[in-house]
C-alpha positions as CSV (number, residue, x, y, z in Angstrom):
1,M,0.0,0.0,0.0
2,N,1.5,3.2,-1.2
3,L,0.2,6.2,0.7
4,K,1.5,9.5,-0.7
5,I,1.5,12.4,1.8
6,S,1.6,15.9,0.3
7,Q,4.2,18.3,1.6
8,H,3.0,21.0,3.9
9,D,5.0,24.0,5.2
10,I,4.3,24.3,8.8
11,N,5.7,27.8,8.9
12,L,2.6,29.0,7.0
13,E,0.5,28.1,10.0
14,P,-0.7,31.2,12.0
15,F,0.5,29.8,15.4
16,M,4.1,29.6,13.8
17,S,4.3,33.2,12.7
18,K,4.8,34.4,16.3
19,P,5.3,32.7,19.6
20,P,2.2,32.5,21.8
21,D,1.8,35.1,24.6
22,F,1.6,32.9,27.7
23,N,0.4,35.8,29.8
24,R,-2.9,35.7,27.9
25,K,-4.2,32.3,28.6
26,S,-7.4,32.9,26.6
27,I,-5.5,32.8,23.3
28,L,-3.6,29.5,23.9
29,M,-4.6,26.5,22.0
30,Q,-6.6,23.9,23.9
31,T,-3.7,21.5,23.8
32,E,-1.4,24.0,25.5
33,R,-1.4,24.5,29.3
34,D,0.9,26.1,31.8
35,I,2.7,24.0,34.3
36,K,4.5,25.4,37.3
37,S,8.1,24.5,37.1
38,E,11.5,25.8,38.1
39,I,14.8,25.9,36.2
40,V,17.3,23.7,38.0
41,N,20.2,23.9,35.5
42,I,21.3,25.7,32.4
43,I,23.8,24.3,30.0
44,P,25.2,26.5,27.3
45,L,25.3,24.7,24.0
46,T,26.4,27.5,21.6
47,S,26.7,31.2,22.0
48,Q,23.0,31.6,21.2
49,E,21.6,28.3,22.5
50,K,21.0,26.9,26.0
51,L,19.7,23.7,27.4
52,F,17.4,24.2,30.4
53,H,16.8,21.4,32.9
54,I,13.5,22.0,34.5
55,K,11.7,20.5,37.4
56,I,7.9,20.3,37.3
57,L,6.6,21.5,40.7
58,D,3.9,19.6,42.6
59,P,1.2,22.0,44.0
60,C,1.9,20.6,47.5
61,E,5.6,21.0,47.1
62,R,5.4,24.6,46.0
63,E,3.7,25.7,49.2
64,Q,6.6,24.4,51.3
């Protein structure tokens, strides 16, 4: 079975034209959500790129 999938440029989609404003939760897509977390480590990869290690915080743990 040969299924041909046509090419699609994801950059043409409206959500790819600019990053979402996470301060306005009403405009987020339904699949997106905010999760409380903290950055525990930052590893520089290049002069412009960094790798962030994050820890997802449990609501009970945040109160401590």
